Every structure is written in C-alpha cells, then in structure tokens.
Wavefront OBJ file of the C-alpha trace (Angstrom):
o trace
v -6.288 7.815 -1.970
v -9.269 8.428 -3.988
v -8.865 6.461 -7.275
v -10.699 8.972 -10.740
v -11.566 6.060 -12.848
v -10.725 1.628 -12.343
v -10.864 -0.088 -15.621
v -11.602 -3.447 -16.322
v -10.627 -5.789 -19.265
v -11.259 -9.036 -20.331
v -10.012 -10.397 -23.521
v -11.280 -13.736 -24.260
v -9.172 -15.691 -27.282
v -11.122 -18.546 -29.011
v -9.133 -19.158 -32.462
v -5.419 -18.897 -32.578
v -4.131 -19.895 -35.985
v -6.671 -21.154 -37.348
v -7.949 -22.889 -34.854
v -10.311 -22.883 -31.565
v -8.406 -22.351 -28.297
v -10.872 -24.659 -25.938
v -10.661 -23.742 -23.520
v -11.191 -20.275 -24.343
v -8.076 -17.977 -23.155
v -9.455 -15.296 -20.561
v -7.053 -12.394 -19.770
v -8.355 -10.012 -17.291
v -6.801 -6.943 -17.049
v -7.821 -3.815 -13.777
v -5.698 -0.477 -13.937
v -7.059 2.301 -11.417
v -5.853 5.569 -12.206
v -4.706 7.378 -9.292
v -3.061 11.300 -7.917
v 0.445 10.734 -8.055
v 1.506 10.859 -4.039
v 4.152 12.747 -4.759
v 2.563 15.295 -6.784
v 3.558 19.217 -6.313
v 5.988 18.147 -4.303
v 9.475 18.322 -6.087
v 12.321 15.695 -5.793
v 11.338 13.274 -2.736
v 15.007 11.729 -0.979
v 12.788 9.281 0.482
v 8.817 7.903 -0.452
v 8.198 5.144 2.768
v 5.741 8.139 3.193
v 3.982 7.685 0.168
v 4.344 3.765 -0.151
v 2.892 3.511 3.224
v -0.034 5.546 2.058
v -1.004 4.043 -1.113
v 0.443 1.031 -1.983
v -1.324 -1.475 -0.118
v -3.970 -0.106 -0.358
v -4.103 0.076 -4.042
v -3.149 -3.934 -4.145
v -5.771 -4.789 -1.887
v -8.333 -2.489 -4.101
v -6.908 -4.498 -7.596
v -6.424 -8.378 -6.773
v -10.242 -9.010 -5.850
v -10.897 -7.301 -8.439
v -9.164 -9.287 -10.456
v -9.598 -12.492 -9.892
v -13.216 -11.504 -9.960
v -12.924 -10.150 -13.418
v -11.231 -13.223 -14.613
v -13.692 -15.957 -13.648
v -10.947 -18.844 -13.540
v -8.181 -19.874 -11.802
v -5.241 -17.262 -11.714
v -2.076 -19.193 -13.934
v -0.370 -15.686 -15.231
v 0.599 -12.472 -13.853
v 2.134 -8.787 -13.633
v 1.584 -5.760 -12.985
v 1.989 -2.297 -14.747
v 2.963 1.449 -13.076
v 2.518 4.421 -15.827
v 3.238 7.427 -13.994
v 1.657 10.993 -15.705
v 4.977 13.197 -17.010
v 5.029 15.633 -14.305
v 6.001 12.498 -12.342
v 9.030 10.407 -11.995
v 9.192 6.304 -13.193
v 10.570 5.402 -9.813
v 6.990 6.771 -7.890
v 5.044 4.388 -10.095
v 8.235 1.643 -9.475
v 7.801 2.389 -5.676
v 4.443 1.723 -5.281
v 4.285 -1.898 -7.571
v 7.673 -3.738 -6.390
v 6.893 -3.817 -2.790
v 5.496 -6.096 -0.281
v 2.891 -4.214 0.346
v 0.544 -3.964 -2.993
v 2.418 -7.477 -4.432
v 1.170 -9.323 -2.091
v -2.685 -9.386 -2.106
v -2.237 -10.356 -5.033
v 0.234 -13.570 -4.751
v -2.666 -14.434 -1.785
v -5.203 -14.091 -3.576
v -3.966 -15.923 -7.003
v -2.215 -18.816 -4.502
v 1.004 -17.077 -6.123
v 4.958 -17.586 -5.268
v 6.792 -15.847 -7.717
v 7.035 -12.019 -8.039
v 5.266 -10.291 -10.443
v 6.864 -8.785 -13.635
v 6.443 -5.857 -14.442
v 6.435 -2.357 -16.316
v 7.125 0.742 -15.174
v 7.287 3.883 -17.071
v 6.336 7.591 -18.342
v 3.122 8.459 -20.258
v 0.852 10.962 -21.727
v -2.459 9.779 -21.963
v -3.869 7.334 -23.835
v -0.451 5.920 -23.789
v -0.135 1.949 -24.673
v 1.473 -0.127 -22.795
v 2.013 -3.848 -22.308
v 1.959 -5.634 -18.565
v 4.213 -9.337 -19.182
v 2.655 -12.375 -17.500
v 4.582 -15.152 -16.540
v 3.078 -17.859 -14.505
v 1.984 -17.815 -11.061
v 4.647 -20.344 -9.136
v 7.366 -20.691 -12.380
v 8.886 -18.772 -14.064
v 10.208 -20.856 -16.110
v 6.835 -22.384 -17.571
v 7.724 -20.928 -21.160
v 3.582 -21.691 -22.055
v 2.540 -18.297 -19.309
v 5.371 -16.079 -20.565
v 3.259 -14.040 -22.543
v 2.363 -9.491 -22.782
v -1.181 -8.175 -22.629
v -1.903 -4.489 -23.931
v -3.524 -2.000 -22.575
v -4.636 1.462 -23.245
v -6.578 4.777 -21.370
v -7.456 6.955 -23.574
v -7.190 9.528 -20.843
v -4.749 8.302 -18.493
v -2.063 9.200 -16.879
v -2.480 12.536 -16.709
v 0.410 14.442 -15.921
v -0.244 14.732 -11.728
v -1.125 10.773 -11.756
v -0.132 7.260 -12.126
v -2.535 4.283 -13.494
v -2.062 1.194 -11.523
v -2.735 -2.112 -12.826
v -3.492 -5.989 -12.752
v -3.187 -8.721 -15.058
v -4.471 -12.234 -14.751
v -4.168 -14.963 -17.402
v -6.663 -18.018 -17.133
v -3.688 -20.338 -18.852
v -0.895 -19.981 -21.130
v -0.785 -19.431 -24.458
v -2.651 -20.640 -27.184
v -1.449 -23.303 -28.985
v 2.053 -22.600 -27.306
v 4.086 -25.027 -28.980
v 7.798 -24.860 -27.762
v 9.573 -27.470 -25.454
v 10.441 -26.818 -21.715
v 13.006 -24.801 -20.825
v 14.513 -28.188 -19.289
v 14.752 -29.956 -22.519
v 17.870 -26.533 -23.217
v 19.919 -27.409 -20.369
l 1 2 3 4 5 6 7 8 9 10 11 12 13 14 15 16 17 18 19 20 21 22 23 24 25 26 27 28 29 30 31 32 33 34 35 36 37 38 39 40 41 42 43 44 45 46 47 48 49 50 51 52 53 54 55 56 57 58 59 60 61 62 63 64 65 66 67 68 69 70 71 72 73 74 75 76 77 78 79 80 81 82 83 84 85 86 87 88 89 90 91 92 93 94 95 96 97 98 99 100 101 102 103 104 105 106 107 108 109 110 111 112 113 114 115 116 117 118 119 120 121 122 123 124 125 126 127 128 129 130 131 132 133 134 135 136 137 138 139 140 141 142 143 144 145 146 147 148 149 150 151 152 153 154 155 156 157 158 159 160 161 162 163 164 165 166 167 168 169 170 171 172 173 174 175 176 177 178 179 180 181 182 183
C-alpha cells in the first residue's frame, strides 16, 4: 500500500461567539489517499485479505501523524473512509472498522472508546464531516463535535481516502449540561 498523497490539516479556533477561546481549540486531521485494495476485482465476497494487507498499515501511518500535528494531548477523536465511485462503501468500512486499524489511534491517544466514523462514496473534492467524541467517555457532550474535510483531487474512482482526526479539547464555549442531568 503506497499512498498517492497524505494531507494534514490543522484548525485552530481562537474566538467563538465573540469571545476568546483559551486555550485555543485545536483539531488535526491527517488523511491518506490510497489505492482501493479491491479495485478492478468486481464484487468480492470476502474482504479479509485486502483488510489484512492494508488496515493496520494505514492505521500505523496516520495515528502518529495526528498526534504530532495536534501538538497537544488528544481529548476527542474520529475517523473517515471516503471511497471513490468505482468502489463500495463496504470497502472503506472494512478498512476502518477493524481493531487492526483503530487500535493504532486508540493506543496513540490513550483512548478506550470506539472511534466515531463516517463512510461514504464520492467524487474528487467531496466534502465530508468527521464526527469526534471523547476518547474515554462517549457521553461527555462537550466533545461531541465534527470537523469538515475536503481534498480537492481525491478520491479518484479507484481510491479511498482514509482519515483520522484528533481534537485538543471539546467545543469552544460549550454550555450544555452533562447528560447525567437529564437522567
């Protein structure tokens, strides 16, 4: 698996609602544009071989890059798989919904929760949102957020964009009561 490109995006929110955000809210996204392991094969009944050849390698490539790009401890995280139009959404899901892929990021972030995800099929330049949740407690509302991503020339029809995102904190200026207050 050789990525065609790796894209790193860093977003820093310094003000929200007309007020300063301190410390700033940082989100880092790292995406790899990779060949679809099942491109040109038609319908594949068993995706196991392609997953074994690709998932762990992509997870190992992306996870440390997100940690380095964020430059702060990760408090919220998420993942995405955007499949080119000649592939199936199941191809992206097969790669990112495995421990072979996700455990690289969980270990790098000292996390225990499942990674929230988005999967879809699209053409180059498609916009997608990566959902983020707290790394150890998915019920912490302040960390439920999403980050928008777009890579101008990806995915090609026979590619998959695999992305990880990490946030240094919850939403800026969050004011929702804890979930426990409604139970």
